C-alpha positions, 0 to 999 in steps of 0.5 A: 384270619381265615382265607375268606377274611383276606382283602382283595388282591385286585387293588394290589394287582392294579397298582402293580400293573399301573407301575409296570405301564408307567415304568415302561413308558406305556399309557395305563388304561382301565376298563370300568363296569359302570353302575350307580356307584361309579362317578364318571361322565355318563355321556361317555359310557357305552354298554355300561362300560367306560375306558379311562386313561389313568396316566400321569399326563391325563389325570391329576391327584390320582389315588389308587387306594384299596377301595377306590380309584380317584382322580380329576380328568378333563372330558371335553375340556371340562375338569371332572372328579372321577371315583371308581370302586376297585371292584368295578375295574374289569381290566387294566392294560397298556394302550400301546400293546394291550398287555394287562389283566382282566378281572370279573365284573362285579355281581349286580346288586338286586334291588326292589325297584328298577335302576337306570342300568337294571338288567344290563350288568352282565360281564362279557361272556367267559370273562372271570369264570373258570369251568370245572371238568363238567363245565360248571362255573367254579368262581371268579378268576383272573384272565391275562390279556396278552399281545396275542389277543387282537383287542385288549379286552372283549368289546373294549377299545381305547379311544381313538384320536380325533380325525382332521387337522390338528388344533393350533393355539393362536396368540392374540396380543 
């Protein structure tokens, strides 16, 4: 088995950071690059990205496999099945402090015909590329997202809680 035959480290790093978040009482969020291979509620996708809360409180039947992240979650009160290919996870981080890790976005698949997201599959500038001394990209790398950055991932913000009065349940007999 040569170095090119090795499986990706991404699923292992995602599981490790998920465990770190939950062990320390943080809420793990994943930023996902969305294309036709990702099964998420499209109405919540902005700029071909979606941020998902993958905490135990927000999901059921969470499976962090080597190929996919799969779970059920409620969006607007409606339970939805979510399936995210591991290579589409572009970051995992703690909501509370932004610490985590970013990954390169997947390379777009060039198809013969246009797709709904055709031409919009570019990664955030500078994420996932390492430049040699002559400033030419040399390939993908991992980028750490630490507390020094003002936002957890470029242009990705965790969802904000709704404003206004807190909803209350009324018991009807």
